[in-house]
C-alpha positions in Angstrom: 5.8 -36.0 25.6 5.1 -35.0 29.2 3.3 -31.7 29.7 5.5 -29.0 31.2 4.6 -27.1 34.4 5.0 -23.8 32.7 4.3 -22.5 29.3 5.2 -19.4 27.3 3.0 -17.6 24.8 4.1 -16.1 21.5 1.7 -13.4 20.4 1.2 -11.9 17.0 -1.4 -9.2 17.2 -3.3 -7.4 14.5 -1.1 -8.4 11.6 -2.6 -6.5 8.6 -2.6 -8.3 5.3 -3.9 -7.3 1.8 -4.8 -10.6 0.2 -7.2 -12.4 -2.2 -10.0 -13.9 -0.2 -13.8 -14.4 -0.7 -16.4 -16.3 -2.5 -18.1 -13.5 -4.4 -16.8 -12.1 -7.7 -16.4 -8.5 -6.3 -14.2 -10.0 -3.5 -12.1 -11.8 -6.1 -11.6 -8.6 -8.2 -9.2 -6.9 -5.8 -7.3 -7.7 -2.6 -9.1 -7.3 0.8 -7.7 -6.4 4.2 -7.5 -9.3 6.6 -6.4 -8.9 10.2 -4.7 -11.9 11.8 -4.0 -12.6 15.4 -2.0 -15.7 16.5 -1.2 -17.0 20.0 1.2 -19.9 20.3 1.6 -22.0 23.4 5.2 -23.1 23.5 7.3 -25.1 26.0 8.8 -22.7 28.5 12.0 -20.7 27.8 12.5 -20.6 31.6 15.9 -22.3 31.6 17.2 -21.1 28.3 19.9 -18.4 28.1 17.7 -16.3 25.8 20.6 -14.6 24.0 20.1 -16.1 20.6 17.1 -16.2 18.2 17.7 -20.0 17.7 16.8 -20.6 21.4 13.2 -19.4 21.0 10.3 -19.7 18.6 10.8 -16.7 16.3 7.6 -14.6 15.8 9.4 -12.9 12.9 9.8 -16.2 11.1 6.1 -17.1 11.8 5.0 -13.7 10.4 7.0 -14.3 7.3 5.3 -17.6 6.8 1.9 -16.1 7.3 2.7 -13.5 4.7 3.8 -16.2 2.2 0.5 -18.0 2.8 -1.5 -14.8 2.1 0.5 -14.1 -1.1 0.5 -17.6 -2.5 -3.1 -18.1 -3.5 -6.7 -17.0 -3.4 -8.7 -18.3 -0.4 -12.4 -18.7 -0.8 -12.9 -18.8 2.9 -11.1 -17.3 5.9 -11.6 -20.7 7.6 -9.2 -22.3 5.1 -6.7 -19.5 5.6 -6.8 -19.8 9.4 -6.4 -23.6 9.2 -3.4 -23.2 6.9 -1.8 -20.8 9.4 -2.5 -23.2 12.3 -1.1 -26.2 10.5 2.0 -24.2 9.4 2.7 -23.2 13.0 2.4 -26.7 14.3 4.8 -28.0 11.7 7.1 -25.0 12.1 8.6 -25.9 15.5 8.2 -28.9 17.9 8.1 -26.5 20.9 4.7 -25.1 19.6 2.0 -27.2 21.3 -1.1 -25.1 20.7 -2.0 -22.4 18.2 -4.9 -20.1 18.3 -5.7 -18.1 15.1 -8.2 -15.3 14.5 -8.6 -14.0 11.0 -11.0 -11.1 10.4 -12.2 -9.0 7.5 -12.8 -5.4 8.8 -14.3 -4.0 5.6 -17.1 -6.5 4.8 -20.1 -5.8 7.0 -20.9 -2.0 7.2 -22.1 -1.9 10.8 -19.6 -4.4 12.2 -16.0 -3.7 13.2 -15.0 -7.0 11.6 -16.2 -10.5 10.8 -14.2 -13.6 10.8 -13.2 -16.9 12.3 -11.3 -18.0 15.5 -9.8 -21.5 15.7 -7.8 -23.4 18.2 -5.5 -26.4 17.2 -3.1 -28.4 19.2 -0.8 -31.4 18.7 
């Protein structure tokens, strides 16, 4: 597929989740807060009428899928969760060419605002 001259970005910023994640027993005992940021590079909407949700990549639908991933199982590592988000996004819609995912735990290290992982995946 030829690369377009213009791209659009879909942004999901600071999605707050309560989920089961962590390798330590105290982390497995109760849900933890995870903050997720996702940026999607999609083929441009420049020539689309932009009057119907079916004409664009729906950030609402992506958020619902991220929520399902977070609710579905325990993740030992944020790296695995971030990878599942990235792969879900790439399978979700052919218009999505690149996905950047940042997943962070804000409550783990006392003197850090958050710790986590930042990944970039593309087709």
